[in-house]
N, C-alpha and C positions, 0 to 999 in steps of 0.2 A: 438932723440927728439920725444915726443909723442903728446903733445898738443900745437898748435900754433894758436894764435888769430890774424886775419888779418882785417884791417880797410881801407876803401877807400871812400873818400869824396871830391875828387879833381874836380869833374864836377857836373852837375845837378843830377847825380845819387849818391845814398848813399847806402853803403853795408857793411856788416860785415860777416866774415866767420871764421869757426873753423876747423882747420886741426887736425884730430885725427888719428894718425897712417896712414896717407896717404889718408884717407877718409875725404870729406869736406862737412860741413853743412853751408848753406849760407842764408842770408836775403838780398834782393836787391829791391830797388824801385827808381823810378824817383821822387825826392823830392826837387825841387828848394827852397832854403832859409829855409829848415827845417832840415838841417843836424845836427845841434847842438841838436835839440830835438829828432831826430829819432835814431841817432847812438848808444846812450847808451841803448835804448830799444832793438835794434837789437843785440847788444852784449849779453845782458841778455837772449834773445830768443835763440841764437845759443848755448850758454852755457847750458841752461836748457834742450834743446832738446838732447844734447849729454850727459847730466848728469854729467857735469864737473863744478867744482867751480873754481873761479879765482886763488885760491892758488895752483891749479893743473896745471896751465899754465907753459909752459917751455920757451916761447918766444912770442914776439909781432912783427908783420909786419904791415907796413902802406904805403899807397901811398904817396910818398914824393914829388911828382910833376914831371913835371910842371903841372900847372892847376890854378884854381881860388884861389886868395889870401886867402879869408876867409875859403874856404874848406880845403886848405892845413894846415892852422893854427889849424883847428878843429882836423883833423886827427893826426897831430903831437902832439897836446896837450893831446888828449886822450891816445895816445900810450905812451907818456912820463909819464903821470899820473899813468897808470897801471904798467908800467915797473919800475918806481921809487918805488912804494909801495911794489912790489914783488921782487925787485932786479933781473930783467930779462933782457936779451939781446934784442936788437931791430934790425929788418931788414928794412932799408928804401928802398923801391922798387919804381922804376920809374913808373909813371902812363902811360907813353907812352909804356913801355915794357908790362905792364899789359894789355893795350889795344890791342897790337899786339898778346899777348898770347891768347886772347879770340877768335881768328879766327880759323876756321877749317883747321888745318895744314895738314890734309889728302888731301885737295884740293889746299891749298896755302902754300908754304914753304918760301915765301918772302913777307914780310908785311911792308907797308909804313904807319906808324901811324901818324896821323895829327890831332891836336886839335886846335880849334878856340881860338886864343889868344887875340881877339879883336884888335881894332886899326889897322885893315887891315893886321894883322900878324897871323902867325900860330906857334905852337910848333910842331916840326917834328922829327921823328927818323925812320931809316930803320933797319929792323930786319930780320935775318935768323933763321931758326929752327935747333937747334942742335940735336944730336943723341938721347938725352934724352927727346926730345919732347918739350923742353923749348926754348924760343926765346933768341937770343943773338944779342946785338947791333952791327951794322956795321957802323963804323964812329962815329959821335957824335950826340947828341941831340942839337937842335938849336931852337931859336926863330927868325923869319925872315919874311919879307914881302912875301906873298904867291907867287907872280910872280918871286921872287928872290930865292926861295927855291932850294937848291942843290938836284938834283934828283939822285937816285942810278943807277948804271949800271946794265945791264942784263935785262932779259925778265921775264914775268909772275909775275909781282908784283901785290899785292892786297892791295888796300887802305882801311883804316878804321879810323873812328873818326869824330868828329863834324866839323873839318876843311874841310872835303870833301863836307859838305852840302853848305858851303858858297863859297868855292873856287875849288870845284871838277872839274868844266869845265875848269878852268884855268890850273890846274895841268894835267888833262887828255889830253888837247891839247898839252902840252909840252912833255908828255910821249908817246903819240900816241899809237901804237900797243904794246908797252912794258907793258902797264897796262892791267891786266886781268879783272879788275872790282873794285868796291869799295862799302863799306857799311858806309853811313854817319850817321846812327842812333844808332850805337853801342857805349857804354861807357865802361871805365875800371871798373872791378869788383873785389871785395875782394877775390873771388875764385882764380883769377889769381895772386893777391898779395900773397895769401897763398902759391901757388905752387912755385913762384919765390923766395919768402922769405925763404921757406924751403931749397931751393938750396943754397941761400946765407949763411944761418946759418950753413948748413952742411960743407960749404967751409971755415968756420971761419970768415965770413964777417959781423957778427953782430956787433953792436956798443952799447956803454953804453947809458942809457936813455938821458943824457944831450947832447949827440951827435946826437940824432934823430931829425934832423932839416929839414924843407922844402927846396926844391930846386925850385926856381922861374924861373930861366933863364933870367929874365928881371929885370931891375932896377926899373921900374915904377910899383912896386908890389902893391901899394896902389890905383891903378886906380879903381875908383868906379864901372866902367862898367864890371870889371872882377869878381865881387863878385857873389856867388850863393845864 
């Protein structure tokens, strides 16, 4: 695979990235409620910088959730639209995995990704780093009340994501010395979507455009407070 376009709009952050033979060009910004307007421009910008046209794309990857309802629909819709038009495979990548992938794995090899799910809940997933430098899910991704979140075993965990801003003290108190620290200001990025998507596609885990659907983890997906 030579050219992979990646899209991520599941949180307040909006980004697009182009993987070209393993090198990545990215556009990223914090843009609440502007994803639908910005993402298409970002896609055009990364393609133009690389000198690649859409007909030269080999696959699409997108952040499939969990995350904000509107943002997930935007990413899935854009990914499906491009993939349908060009008959391309799609890699639906977990936004929690992308969040965990963004951490400096030279310092932290175990990452607890937690996104604020509103309504006093969080989306959470625990990840370890494989030999290839890419994160692998340990257990399952969940949506749960912050105080009831299942905590991973072992030491030296690093927390990342917006859920730590709201509930970091609660989780930290429960984990005690097993937590090495956390970064509450980091968001998932298209760069990480591209890296994880490339691995999925190489393993034959791409799907047809009509199967490129969001994963909400929660039934109340239309809750207005969850929109970006």
